[in-house]
BALOBA-1460 file (C-alpha; in Angstrom, 3 decimals):
// residues 208
<rec num="1" residu="m" x="-18.411" y="6.661" z="-28.486"/>
<rec num="2" residu="k" x="-16.102" y="4.517" z="-26.354"/>
<rec num="3" residu="d" x="-12.360" y="5.044" z="-26.744"/>
<rec num="4" residu="s" x="-10.975" y="2.041" z="-28.632"/>
<rec num="5" residu="d" x="-7.740" y="2.075" z="-26.599"/>
<rec num="6" residu="p" x="-8.391" y="0.044" z="-23.425"/>
<rec num="7" residu="r" x="-5.043" y="0.981" z="-21.870"/>
<rec num="8" residu="g" x="-5.842" y="4.655" z="-22.313"/>
<rec num="9" residu="r" x="-9.293" y="4.169" z="-20.772"/>
<rec num="10" residu="i" x="-7.744" y="2.430" z="-17.773"/>
<rec num="11" residu="l" x="-5.253" y="5.260" z="-17.242"/>
<rec num="12" residu="k" x="-7.958" y="7.919" z="-17.547"/>
<rec num="13" residu="a" x="-10.392" y="6.167" z="-15.210"/>
<rec num="14" residu="a" x="-7.690" y="5.399" z="-12.650"/>
<rec num="15" residu="c" x="-6.328" y="8.957" z="-12.692"/>
<rec num="16" residu="e" x="-9.797" y="10.376" z="-12.044"/>
<rec num="17" residu="l" x="-10.534" y="7.939" z="-9.223"/>
<rec num="18" residu="f" x="-7.105" y="8.260" z="-7.607"/>
<rec num="19" residu="g" x="-7.410" y="12.041" z="-7.870"/>
<rec num="20" residu="e" x="-10.861" y="12.141" z="-6.286"/>
<rec num="21" residu="k" x="-10.476" y="9.413" z="-3.656"/>
<rec num="22" residu="g" x="-6.780" y="8.702" z="-3.207"/>
<rec num="23" residu="f" x="-4.840" y="5.475" z="-3.663"/>
<rec num="24" residu="k" x="-6.101" y="3.294" z="-0.812"/>
<rec num="25" residu="p" x="-9.876" y="3.924" z="-1.105"/>
<rec num="26" residu="t" x="-9.853" y="3.321" z="-4.871"/>
<rec num="27" residu="t" x="-10.467" y="-0.278" z="-5.903"/>
<rec num="28" residu="i" x="-9.499" y="-2.093" z="-9.073"/>
<rec num="29" residu="r" x="-13.165" y="-3.042" z="-9.449"/>
<rec num="30" residu="e" x="-14.116" y="0.654" z="-9.630"/>
<rec num="31" residu="i" x="-11.407" y="1.305" z="-12.200"/>
<rec num="32" residu="c" x="-12.610" y="-1.620" z="-14.311"/>
<rec num="33" residu="k" x="-16.192" y="-0.369" z="-14.171"/>
<rec num="34" residu="n" x="-15.333" y="3.218" z="-15.116"/>
<rec num="35" residu="a" x="-12.958" y="2.121" z="-17.875"/>
<rec num="36" residu="d" x="-15.368" y="-0.561" z="-19.104"/>
<rec num="37" residu="v" x="-12.678" y="-3.247" z="-19.078"/>
<rec num="38" residu="s" x="-12.160" y="-6.592" z="-17.392"/>
<rec num="39" residu="l" x="-9.943" y="-7.223" z="-14.375"/>
<rec num="40" residu="a" x="-7.796" y="-9.475" z="-16.551"/>
<rec num="41" residu="l" x="-7.118" y="-6.575" z="-18.918"/>
<rec num="42" residu="v" x="-6.019" y="-4.283" z="-16.076"/>
<rec num="43" residu="n" x="-3.704" y="-6.992" z="-14.753"/>
<rec num="44" residu="y" x="-2.339" y="-7.608" z="-18.244"/>
<rec num="45" residu="h" x="-1.359" y="-3.960" z="-18.756"/>
<rec num="46" residu="f" x="-0.340" y="-2.966" z="-15.220"/>
<rec num="47" residu="k" x="0.048" y="-6.114" z="-13.058"/>
<rec num="48" residu="s" x="-1.221" y="-4.353" z="-9.901"/>
<rec num="49" residu="k" x="-3.011" y="-1.281" z="-8.551"/>
<rec num="50" residu="q" x="0.311" y="-0.053" z="-7.162"/>
<rec num="51" residu="a" x="1.988" y="-0.293" z="-10.576"/>
<rec num="52" residu="l" x="-0.921" y="1.531" z="-12.211"/>
<rec num="53" residu="y" x="-0.812" y="4.308" z="-9.608"/>
<rec num="54" residu="e" x="2.947" y="4.652" z="-9.955"/>
<rec num="55" residu="e" x="2.800" y="4.935" z="-13.746"/>
<rec num="56" residu="i" x="0.107" y="7.627" z="-13.651"/>
<rec num="57" residu="l" x="1.892" y="9.684" z="-11.012"/>
<rec num="58" residu="l" x="5.426" y="9.443" z="-12.388"/>
<rec num="59" residu="s" x="4.301" y="10.003" z="-15.987"/>
<rec num="60" residu="a" x="2.381" y="13.150" z="-15.030"/>
<rec num="61" residu="i" x="5.279" y="14.626" z="-13.058"/>
<rec num="62" residu="d" x="7.828" y="13.664" z="-15.704"/>
<rec num="63" residu="d" x="5.714" y="15.331" z="-18.386"/>
<rec num="64" residu="a" x="5.378" y="18.537" z="-16.333"/>
<rec num="65" residu="f" x="9.120" y="18.679" z="-15.652"/>
<rec num="66" residu="s" x="10.092" y="17.802" z="-19.248"/>
<rec num="67" residu="k" x="7.891" y="20.535" z="-20.704"/>
<rec num="68" residu="n" x="9.298" y="23.052" z="-18.203"/>
<rec num="69" residu="p" x="13.066" y="22.394" z="-18.014"/>
<rec num="70" residu="v" x="15.318" y="24.478" z="-15.781"/>
<rec num="71" residu="h" x="17.336" y="25.890" z="-18.703"/>
<rec num="72" residu="k" x="14.167" y="27.364" z="-20.210"/>
<rec num="73" residu="f" x="13.776" y="29.600" z="-17.145"/>
<rec num="74" residu="i" x="17.189" y="30.053" z="-15.504"/>
<rec num="75" residu="t" x="20.527" y="30.874" z="-17.147"/>
<rec num="76" residu="e" x="23.925" y="31.619" z="-15.642"/>
<rec num="77" residu="d" x="24.047" y="35.189" z="-16.974"/>
<rec num="78" residu="m" x="21.004" y="36.241" z="-14.931"/>
<rec num="79" residu="t" x="21.274" y="38.366" z="-11.807"/>
<rec num="80" residu="p" x="20.409" y="36.685" z="-8.471"/>
<rec num="81" residu="e" x="17.074" y="38.540" z="-8.474"/>
<rec num="82" residu="e" x="16.267" y="37.341" z="-11.992"/>
<rec num="83" residu="k" x="17.163" y="33.785" z="-11.034"/>
<rec num="84" residu="l" x="14.837" y="33.938" z="-8.036"/>
<rec num="85" residu="r" x="11.933" y="35.233" z="-10.084"/>
<rec num="86" residu="n" x="12.457" y="32.603" z="-12.752"/>
<rec num="87" residu="a" x="12.897" y="29.782" z="-10.245"/>
<rec num="88" residu="i" x="9.475" y="30.737" z="-8.879"/>
<rec num="89" residu="r" x="8.048" y="30.867" z="-12.416"/>
<rec num="90" residu="l" x="9.558" y="27.442" z="-13.105"/>
<rec num="91" residu="l" x="7.944" y="25.866" z="-10.055"/>
<rec num="92" residu="m" x="4.578" y="27.532" z="-10.680"/>
<rec num="93" residu="h" x="4.439" y="26.401" z="-14.306"/>
<rec num="94" residu="r" x="5.387" y="22.850" z="-13.352"/>
<rec num="95" residu="l" x="2.776" y="22.667" z="-10.603"/>
<rec num="96" residu="l" x="-0.148" y="24.609" z="-12.029"/>
<rec num="97" residu="g" x="0.549" y="25.622" z="-15.627"/>
<rec num="98" residu="s" x="-1.492" y="24.418" z="-18.588"/>
<rec num="99" residu="n" x="1.635" y="22.654" z="-19.889"/>
<rec num="100" residu="g" x="2.379" y="21.240" z="-16.445"/>
<rec num="101" residu="l" x="0.323" y="19.358" z="-13.871"/>
<rec num="102" residu="g" x="-2.437" y="21.951" z="-14.286"/>
<rec num="103" residu="s" x="-3.329" y="20.501" z="-17.680"/>
<rec num="104" residu="n" x="-5.442" y="17.882" z="-15.881"/>
<rec num="105" residu="p" x="-7.428" y="18.784" z="-12.724"/>
<rec num="106" residu="y" x="-7.391" y="15.155" z="-11.586"/>
<rec num="107" residu="t" x="-3.604" y="15.094" z="-11.801"/>
<rec num="108" residu="v" x="-3.458" y="18.222" z="-9.633"/>
<rec num="109" residu="m" x="-5.650" y="16.516" z="-7.017"/>
<rec num="110" residu="l" x="-3.611" y="13.314" z="-7.263"/>
<rec num="111" residu="v" x="-0.262" y="15.050" z="-6.727"/>
<rec num="112" residu="a" x="-1.690" y="17.132" z="-3.869"/>
<rec num="113" residu="k" x="-2.834" y="13.933" z="-2.141"/>
<rec num="114" residu="e" x="0.548" y="12.287" z="-2.675"/>
<rec num="115" residu="l" x="2.417" y="15.268" z="-1.226"/>
<rec num="116" residu="t" x="0.242" y="15.441" z="1.894"/>
<rec num="117" residu="n" x="-0.154" y="11.688" z="2.389"/>
<rec num="118" residu="p" x="2.838" y="10.030" z="0.685"/>
<rec num="119" residu="s" x="2.746" y="6.487" z="-0.641"/>
<rec num="120" residu="n" x="5.684" y="4.228" z="-1.488"/>
<rec num="121" residu="v" x="6.035" y="6.115" z="-4.779"/>
<rec num="122" residu="m" x="7.246" y="9.243" z="-2.964"/>
<rec num="123" residu="e" x="10.774" y="7.837" z="-2.698"/>
<rec num="124" residu="k" x="11.021" y="7.773" z="-6.501"/>
<rec num="125" residu="i" x="9.338" y="11.168" z="-6.873"/>
<rec num="126" residu="y" x="11.857" y="12.713" z="-4.497"/>
<rec num="127" residu="a" x="14.865" y="10.999" z="-6.069"/>
<rec num="128" residu="y" x="13.911" y="11.692" z="-9.694"/>
<rec num="129" residu="y" x="12.262" y="15.112" z="-9.446"/>
<rec num="130" residu="l" x="11.931" y="16.886" z="-6.101"/>
<rec num="131" residu="n" x="15.543" y="16.605" z="-4.991"/>
<rec num="132" residu="g" x="16.771" y="18.471" z="-8.067"/>
<rec num="133" residu="m" x="14.061" y="21.119" z="-7.778"/>
<rec num="134" residu="i" x="14.844" y="21.732" z="-4.109"/>
<rec num="135" residu="s" x="18.576" y="21.957" z="-4.853"/>
<rec num="136" residu="t" x="17.902" y="24.516" z="-7.591"/>
<rec num="137" residu="m" x="15.788" y="26.669" z="-5.281"/>
<rec num="138" residu="i" x="18.334" y="26.521" z="-2.442"/>
<rec num="139" residu="s" x="21.152" y="27.465" z="-4.825"/>
<rec num="140" residu="v" x="19.186" y="30.433" z="-6.181"/>
<rec num="141" residu="v" x="18.258" y="31.724" z="-2.725"/>
<rec num="142" residu="k" x="21.817" y="31.254" z="-1.443"/>
<rec num="143" residu="e" x="23.213" y="33.285" z="-4.335"/>
<rec num="144" residu="l" x="20.742" y="36.065" z="-3.561"/>
<rec num="145" residu="v" x="21.185" y="36.306" z="0.218"/>
<rec num="146" residu="g" x="24.894" y="35.552" z="0.410"/>
<rec num="147" residu="d" x="26.595" y="34.183" z="3.501"/>
<rec num="148" residu="i" x="23.919" y="33.237" z="6.042"/>
<rec num="149" residu="d" x="23.573" y="30.292" z="8.394"/>
<rec num="150" residu="s" x="22.008" y="27.120" z="7.025"/>
<rec num="151" residu="e" x="18.935" y="27.349" z="9.257"/>
<rec num="152" residu="q" x="17.988" y="30.763" z="7.890"/>
<rec num="153" residu="l" x="18.659" y="29.608" z="4.332"/>
<rec num="154" residu="v" x="16.220" y="26.738" z="4.840"/>
<rec num="155" residu="r" x="13.603" y="29.134" z="6.230"/>
<rec num="156" residu="f" x="13.883" y="31.508" z="3.275"/>
<rec num="157" residu="t" x="13.737" y="28.653" z="0.770"/>
<rec num="158" residu="s" x="10.849" y="26.798" z="2.405"/>
<rec num="159" residu="s" x="8.866" y="30.038" z="2.698"/>
<rec num="160" residu="i" x="9.186" y="30.714" z="-1.035"/>
<rec num="161" residu="a" x="8.481" y="27.105" z="-2.021"/>
<rec num="162" residu="g" x="5.514" y="27.020" z="0.359"/>
<rec num="163" residu="q" x="3.904" y="29.989" z="-1.369"/>
<rec num="164" residu="c" x="4.255" y="28.193" z="-4.708"/>
<rec num="165" residu="l" x="2.825" y="24.939" z="-3.342"/>
<rec num="166" residu="h" x="-0.091" y="26.511" z="-1.475"/>
<rec num="167" residu="p" x="-2.449" y="26.910" z="-4.483"/>
<rec num="168" residu="l" x="-1.927" y="23.210" z="-5.254"/>
<rec num="169" residu="l" x="-2.288" y="21.838" z="-1.729"/>
<rec num="170" residu="a" x="-5.157" y="24.128" z="-0.695"/>
<rec num="171" residu="r" x="-6.989" y="23.849" z="-4.011"/>
<rec num="172" residu="n" x="-10.272" y="22.549" z="-2.584"/>
<rec num="173" residu="i" x="-10.501" y="25.207" z="0.126"/>
<rec num="174" residu="l" x="-9.519" y="28.014" z="-2.238"/>
<rec num="175" residu="s" x="-12.080" y="26.808" z="-4.771"/>
<rec num="176" residu="r" x="-14.876" y="26.885" z="-2.194"/>
<rec num="177" residu="a" x="-13.896" y="30.431" z="-1.250"/>
<rec num="178" residu="g" x="-13.737" y="31.560" z="-4.870"/>
<rec num="179" residu="l" x="-9.973" y="32.071" z="-4.606"/>
<rec num="180" residu="e" x="-8.725" y="29.257" z="-6.821"/>
<rec num="181" residu="l" x="-5.828" y="30.189" z="-9.083"/>
<rec num="182" residu="g" x="-6.337" y="29.464" z="-12.779"/>
<rec num="183" residu="n" x="-3.778" y="27.748" z="-14.975"/>
<rec num="184" residu="t" x="-3.575" y="30.227" z="-17.847"/>
<rec num="185" residu="e" x="-0.201" y="31.704" z="-18.754"/>
<rec num="186" residu="e" x="-1.338" y="35.156" z="-17.628"/>
<rec num="187" residu="e" x="-2.583" y="34.009" z="-14.221"/>
<rec num="188" residu="i" x="0.503" y="31.900" z="-13.524"/>
<rec num="189" residu="e" x="2.784" y="34.811" z="-14.413"/>
<rec num="190" residu="k" x="0.834" y="37.247" z="-12.219"/>
<rec num="191" residu="h" x="0.961" y="34.930" z="-9.228"/>
<rec num="192" residu="a" x="4.647" y="34.147" z="-9.755"/>
<rec num="193" residu="k" x="5.371" y="37.888" z="-9.886"/>
<rec num="194" residu="h" x="3.469" y="38.411" z="-6.636"/>
<rec num="195" residu="i" x="5.382" y="35.633" z="-4.850"/>
<rec num="196" residu="y" x="8.676" y="36.999" z="-6.161"/>
<rec num="197" residu="e" x="8.021" y="40.588" z="-5.052"/>
<rec num="198" residu="f" x="6.600" y="39.523" z="-1.688"/>
<rec num="199" residu="s" x="9.542" y="37.188" z="-1.013"/>
<rec num="200" residu="l" x="12.228" y="39.590" z="-2.218"/>
<rec num="201" residu="n" x="10.879" y="42.426" z="-0.070"/>
<rec num="202" residu="g" x="10.644" y="40.055" z="2.882"/>
<rec num="203" residu="i" x="14.267" y="38.969" z="2.480"/>
<rec num="204" residu="k" x="15.444" y="42.566" z="2.103"/>
<rec num="205" residu="g" x="13.441" y="43.601" z="5.160"/>
<rec num="206" residu="y" x="14.956" y="40.795" z="7.209"/>
<rec num="207" residu="q" x="18.474" y="41.771" z="6.169"/>
<rec num="208" residu="l" x="18.072" y="45.437" z="7.156"/>
C-alpha cells in the first residue's frame, strides 16, 4: 500500500537515490518516479533538487547529533583517559549507531559520499556540526597528552578520528570483504573500545 504522505515518499525516494548514486547523477525525474509523485509536487515541497538534498542531509546529521549529545558521553569529572574513550564512543554512535546515521543504510552512504566529494552543503555541515565535534576531540586529546606542539596534536587527533570514520567511508569495500561493522550497541562499543586501546597505547608508545 502506497504511503499517503507524498512529502515523506519524496524524502525516502530521494535519500535512497542520493545514497546510491550521489547528488549530481540523481535526477528529479527519477525521484518523482520512485516516489510516485509529480514534478510539480516536488517543486511545491522543496523548490529544487539542491534544497531537497540539503534537507535530507542536514536533517539526518542533526538527528544523529541530537540523539547523541556530548554531555551524554563526556563530563568534566572524567579522567583524560575516560574522556578519550567516551569521545570515541560519541563519534562512533553518531556515525554508525542504530540511533545515529547507522539507522538508515542510505543515509550512511549519502554522508560518506558527501564527506569524500563535498557539495555546497558541506559549509553548513562543517559550521553546524563538524567544527564542534573536531574541537571536542582536539580538546580531549590535548588534555590527555599535555604540552605538545600543534602539529603533533593534529596528527594524534586525525589518527583517532580517521579510525572512527574508516568504517563509514570504506563501507562498500569492507562489505565486499565481509568486514563490515554492524550498528548494534554491542558492536559499536566493541569497536570503540578497540580504537581507544589502540590509540592510547600508540600515544603512550610515542611519548616513551
